[in-house]
C-alpha positions as CSV (number, residue, x, y, z in Angstrom):
1,M,-67.1,-7.6,-4.9
2,N,-66.4,-11.1,-6.2
3,Y,-63.9,-11.2,-8.9
4,E,-63.6,-14.5,-10.7
5,K,-60.2,-15.5,-12.0
6,P,-60.4,-17.0,-15.5
7,N,-59.7,-20.7,-15.4
8,Y,-56.6,-22.2,-17.0
9,F,-58.3,-23.9,-19.9
10,D,-60.2,-20.7,-20.8
11,L,-56.9,-18.8,-21.0
12,V,-55.5,-21.4,-23.3
13,Y,-58.6,-21.3,-25.5
14,Q,-58.4,-17.5,-25.7
15,V,-55.0,-17.8,-27.2
16,V,-55.9,-20.7,-29.5
17,R,-58.8,-18.7,-30.9
18,E,-56.3,-16.1,-32.1
19,V,-54.2,-18.5,-34.2
20,P,-55.1,-17.5,-37.8
21,K,-56.1,-19.9,-40.5
22,G,-53.1,-21.3,-42.3
23,R,-50.8,-21.0,-39.2
24,V,-50.0,-23.3,-36.3
25,T,-48.6,-22.8,-32.8
26,S,-47.2,-25.2,-30.2
27,Y,-48.3,-26.3,-26.8
28,G,-45.1,-24.9,-25.3
29,A,-45.4,-21.5,-27.0
30,I,-48.9,-21.1,-25.5
31,A,-47.7,-22.1,-22.1
32,H,-44.7,-19.7,-22.3
33,Y,-46.9,-16.8,-23.4
34,L,-49.4,-17.4,-20.6
35,G,-46.6,-17.7,-18.1
36,L,-48.0,-21.0,-16.9
37,N,-45.7,-23.1,-14.7
38,S,-47.5,-26.3,-15.7
39,G,-46.2,-26.0,-19.2
40,A,-46.9,-27.6,-22.5
41,R,-48.4,-30.8,-20.9
42,M,-51.2,-28.8,-19.4
43,V,-51.9,-26.9,-22.6
44,G,-52.2,-30.4,-24.2
45,Y,-54.8,-31.4,-21.6
46,A,-56.8,-28.2,-22.4
47,M,-56.6,-29.1,-26.2
48,N,-57.7,-32.7,-25.4
49,A,-60.8,-31.2,-23.8
50,A,-61.4,-28.7,-26.7
51,H,-61.7,-31.1,-29.6
52,S,-65.5,-30.9,-29.5
53,M,-65.6,-27.1,-29.2
54,P,-66.2,-25.6,-32.7
55,D,-65.0,-22.2,-31.7
56,V,-61.6,-23.4,-30.6
57,P,-59.4,-24.4,-33.6
58,A,-57.5,-27.1,-31.6
59,Q,-56.1,-28.6,-34.8
60,R,-53.8,-25.5,-35.0
61,V,-51.8,-26.6,-31.9
62,V,-49.0,-29.1,-32.6
63,N,-45.9,-30.1,-30.7
64,R,-42.6,-28.2,-30.9
65,Q,-41.5,-30.1,-33.9
66,G,-44.7,-29.6,-35.9
67,L,-45.9,-33.1,-35.3
68,L,-49.7,-33.9,-35.0
69,T,-49.3,-35.5,-31.5
70,G,-52.9,-34.7,-30.5
71,K,-54.5,-36.3,-33.6
72,H,-56.0,-39.2,-31.6
73,H,-58.4,-36.8,-29.9
74,F,-60.2,-35.8,-33.0
75,G,-62.5,-38.8,-33.5
76,S,-60.6,-40.3,-36.4
77,P,-56.9,-40.8,-37.1
78,T,-57.0,-38.4,-40.1
79,R,-59.4,-35.6,-38.8
80,M,-56.8,-33.3,-37.4
81,Q,-54.8,-33.5,-40.7
82,E,-58.0,-32.9,-42.7
83,L,-58.9,-29.8,-40.6
84,L,-55.4,-28.4,-41.0
85,E,-55.4,-29.0,-44.8
86,A,-58.7,-27.3,-45.0
87,D,-56.9,-24.3,-43.3
88,G,-54.3,-24.4,-46.0
89,V,-51.6,-26.2,-44.0
90,R,-49.6,-28.9,-45.7
91,I,-49.0,-32.1,-43.8
92,E,-46.7,-35.0,-44.6
93,N,-46.2,-38.0,-42.4
94,D,-48.1,-36.4,-39.5
95,Q,-45.9,-33.4,-39.6
96,V,-46.5,-29.8,-40.7
97,V,-44.5,-28.9,-43.8
98,D,-42.6,-25.6,-43.5
99,F,-43.3,-25.5,-39.8
100,E,-40.9,-22.7,-39.0
101,K,-42.3,-20.6,-41.8
102,I,-46.0,-20.9,-40.7
103,F,-45.3,-21.0,-36.9
104,W,-47.5,-18.5,-35.0
105,D,-45.7,-17.3,-31.8
106,P,-48.3,-15.7,-29.4
107,E,-45.5,-13.6,-27.8
108,K,-44.7,-12.0,-31.1
109,E,-48.2,-11.8,-32.4
110,L,-50.1,-10.8,-29.3
111,G,-47.4,-9.1,-27.3
112,I,-46.5,-9.7,-23.7
């Protein structure tokens, strides 16, 4: 039998698809949940590759301080913010307002 191990990006995308509308998570929280040694930077690479995948809400992944650090991968400087605001997330100066309140932690929400 040939068992195929899911690729790293696919694991990241599975988690990101679970982030509900109106909530955000961080690169590091996803990496920690998945037990990935490569960490937040590799989750960022996965998100950079996902900006054109309509089933992966990449806009819901921000840095650990709630900053829209991946915004330059969305085709225009304001597209990430527009998508988040359409989700009901308030943004001021490229930062999620009430970040701690709307933060979605995969470990708590999906279990270990």
